[in-house]
C-alpha positions in Angstrom: 0.1 24.5 -9.7 -1.8 26.8 -12.0 -4.2 23.9 -12.9 -5.0 23.2 -9.4 -5.6 26.8 -8.7 -8.0 26.9 -11.6 -9.9 23.9 -10.5 -10.3 25.4 -7.0 -11.6 28.6 -8.6 -14.1 26.7 -10.8 -15.1 24.7 -7.8 -15.8 27.9 -5.7 -17.8 29.4 -8.6 -19.9 26.2 -9.0 -20.5 26.0 -5.2 -21.8 29.8 -5.2 -24.1 29.2 -8.1 -25.4 26.0 -6.5 -26.2 27.8 -3.2 -27.8 30.7 -5.0 -30.0 28.2 -7.0 -30.8 26.2 -3.8 -31.7 29.2 -1.6 -33.6 30.8 -4.4 -35.7 27.7 -4.8 -36.2 27.4 -1.0 -37.3 31.2 -0.8 -39.8 30.7 -3.8 -41.3 27.6 -2.2 -41.5 29.3 1.2 -43.4 32.3 -0.3 -45.5 30.0 -2.3 -46.3 27.9 0.8 -47.1 30.9 2.9 -49.4 32.3 0.3 -51.3 28.8 0.0 -51.4 28.4 4.0 -53.1 31.9 4.2 -55.8 30.6 1.8 -58.5 29.3 4.1 -61.5 28.8 1.7 -62.2 28.4 -1.9 -63.3 32.1 -1.9 -59.8 33.3 -1.2 -56.8 34.0 -3.3 -53.3 32.8 -2.3 -51.5 35.9 -1.5 -48.7 37.5 0.5 -48.3 41.2 1.2 -51.4 42.0 -0.8 -50.2 40.4 -3.9 -51.8 37.3 -5.2 -51.8 34.8 -8.1 -54.4 32.6 -10.0 -54.2 30.0 -12.6 -56.6 30.7 -15.3 -59.0 27.7 -15.8 -61.2 28.8 -18.6 -61.0 30.8 -21.8 -63.6 33.4 -20.9 -61.0 36.1 -21.0 -59.4 35.0 -24.2 -59.9 38.4 -26.2 -57.9 40.8 -28.5 -57.3 43.4 -25.8 -53.8 44.0 -24.5 -54.5 42.6 -21.0 -56.8 39.7 -22.2 -55.4 36.2 -21.1 -56.0 32.5 -21.8 -56.7 29.4 -20.1 -53.4 28.0 -18.8 -52.0 31.5 -18.0 -51.0 32.6 -14.7 -52.4 36.1 -13.5 -51.2 38.3 -10.7 -53.6 40.4 -8.7 -53.6 43.0 -6.2 -55.9 42.5 -3.2 -58.6 45.2 -3.0 -59.0 47.4 0.0 -62.2 49.3 0.9 -60.6 52.6 -0.3 -59.5 51.1 -3.6 -63.2 50.2 -4.7 -63.7 53.9 -5.7 -60.8 53.9 -8.1 -62.1 51.0 -10.0 -63.3 51.9 -13.6 -64.8 50.5 -16.8 -62.0 48.4 -18.5 -60.4 47.0 -15.1 -60.2 43.3 -14.7 -61.3 42.2 -11.2 -61.5 38.9 -9.4 -64.6 37.9 -7.3 -66.5 35.0 -5.9 -69.0 34.1 -8.5 -72.0 32.5 -6.7 -73.3 31.0 -10.0 -70.4 28.8 -10.5 -69.4 28.7 -6.8 -65.9 29.5 -7.5 -63.4 32.4 -8.1 -64.0 34.3 -11.3 -62.0 37.0 -13.2 -63.7 39.2 -15.6 -63.6 42.8 -17.1 -65.7 45.5 -15.8 -68.0 46.6 -18.7 -70.3 49.0 -16.7 -70.9 50.6 -13.4 -74.5 51.2 -12.3 -75.0 53.0 -9.1 -73.1 50.8 -6.6 -73.1 47.6 -8.8 -70.3 46.6 -11.2 -71.2 44.7 -14.3 -68.5 42.3 -15.5 -68.0 40.1 -18.6 -65.4 37.9 -20.1 -63.7 39.2 -23.2 -64.6 35.9 -24.9 -68.2 36.0 -24.0 -70.7 36.8 -26.7 -72.8 38.8 -27.3 -70.8 41.7 -26.0 -72.4 43.8 -23.1 -73.8 47.0 -24.4 -74.2 49.7 -21.6 -77.8 50.8 -21.5 -78.8 48.2 -24.1 -80.9 45.1 -24.2 -78.5 42.4 -22.7 -78.8 38.8 -22.0 -78.5 38.5 -18.1 -76.9 35.1 -18.5 -74.0 36.6 -20.5 -72.7 39.1 -17.8 -72.4 39.3 -14.0 -73.7 41.9 -11.5 -71.5 42.0 -8.4 -71.4 44.5 -5.5 -68.4 46.3 -4.1 -67.9 44.0 -1.3 -67.8 40.9 -3.5 -64.7 42.1 -5.4 -61.7 40.5 -4.0 -58.7 41.7 -6.2 -57.8 43.6 -9.3 -55.7 42.1 -12.1 -52.2 43.6 -12.6 -50.2 41.3 -14.9 -50.1 38.0 -16.8 -47.5 35.3 -17.1 -48.3 33.4 -20.3 -48.6 29.7 -20.0 -47.4 29.5 -16.4 -50.8 28.7 -15.1 -50.6 25.2 -16.6 -47.2 24.5 -15.1 -48.4 25.8 -11.6 -51.4 23.3 -11.7 -48.9 20.5 -12.8 -46.7 21.4 -9.8 -49.7 21.5 -7.4 -51.0 18.2 -8.5 -49.9 15.6 -5.8 -50.3 12.9 -8.5 -48.6 14.9 -11.2 -45.5 17.1 -10.9 -45.3 17.8 -7.1 -43.0 14.9 -6.5 -41.0 15.4 -9.6 -40.7 19.2 -9.5 -40.8 19.9 -5.7 -39.9 16.8 -3.6 -37.1 15.3 -5.9 -35.1 18.6 -6.6 -35.4 19.5 -2.9 -34.1 16.1 -1.8 -31.3 16.3 -4.4 -30.3 19.7 -3.4 -30.5 18.8 0.3 -28.4 15.7 -0.4 -25.7 17.8 -2.2 -25.6 20.5 0.6 -25.4 17.6 3.2 -22.4 16.1 1.1 -20.7 19.4 1.0 -21.3 19.9 4.8 -19.9 16.5 5.6 -17.1 17.0 3.4 -16.2 20.5 4.9 -16.5 18.9 8.5 -14.1 16.1 7.5 -11.7 18.6 5.9 -11.7 20.8 9.1 -11.2 17.6 11.2 -8.4 16.4 8.9 -6.7 19.9 9.2 -7.1 19.9 13.0 -5.7 16.4 13.1 -2.7 17.3 10.9 -2.1 20.5 12.9 -2.1 18.4 16.1 0.3 15.8 14.8 2.6 18.7 13.5 2.6 20.3 16.9 3.3 16.8 18.5 6.0 16.2 16.0 7.6 19.6 16.8 7.3 19.0 20.5 8.8 15.5 20.1 11.8 17.0 18.0 12.2 19.8 20.7 12.1 17.1 23.4 14.7 15.0 21.5 16.8 18.0 20.9 16.8 18.7 24.7 17.8 15.2 25.5 20.7 15.3 22.9 21.8 18.6 24.2 21.6 17.2 27.8 23.5 14.1 26.8 26.2 16.2 25.0 26.5 18.4 28.0 26.8 15.3 30.5 29.5 13.8 28.1 31.3 17.1 28.0 31.2 17.4 31.9 32.4 13.8 32.2 35.2 14.4 29.7 36.3 17.5 31.6 36.4 15.6 34.8 38.5 12.9 33.2 40.9 15.6 31.7 41.1 17.2 35.3 42.0 13.9 36.8 44.7 13.1 34.3 46.1 16.7 34.9 46.2 16.2 38.7 47.8 12.8 38.2 50.5 14.3 35.9 51.2 17.0 38.3 51.9 14.5 41.1 54.3 12.6 38.9 
């Protein structure tokens, strides 16, 4: 008995853990999908509620600063609003659409001149010197309205994994489709088993009710037959008593 209770307890815990993993995965994929659906052009960042993420595609920010990041990392950014522009300062890392490479780029602000922001990657040499003689090909000059987001944090190595997952020919089927199909199949199996259990319990309850009703009906018949036999026996006794009295 104790062993059966233990198995039931373990089964319930396993089911709860499975459900948590399943719905956490579904929620993550939903957020990820919504963020990518909102992205309409290559000049936009996948984001939701003003928070976005980008896979690092080059080593231009591979430096020795605490917030430097490498190719293959995943960076998280906060979308820039107009009122946030005035708060940007030298040292901040910003994301912008780089017209020279026709793609999203993320570099550090190394100087602010009037209304223009000078940006450069941590790994780009020579390093930009404010007010000095600098090679224009080694830094970018961007306006305030070209800044899309500000870097907030980095997840080391996760960018490579994200790229793999997003690749239809790579890990999308293996990481997304297959686990979803397996989890769905497990949930479907659990649902079917639960329905079958409920139907079995209803059928057993119905049979039990029918059995009780049959037993009650049988008991009524037996009681009726006993009563009839008793009445018949009383009549016979009464007849014998009348016959004896006549004699």
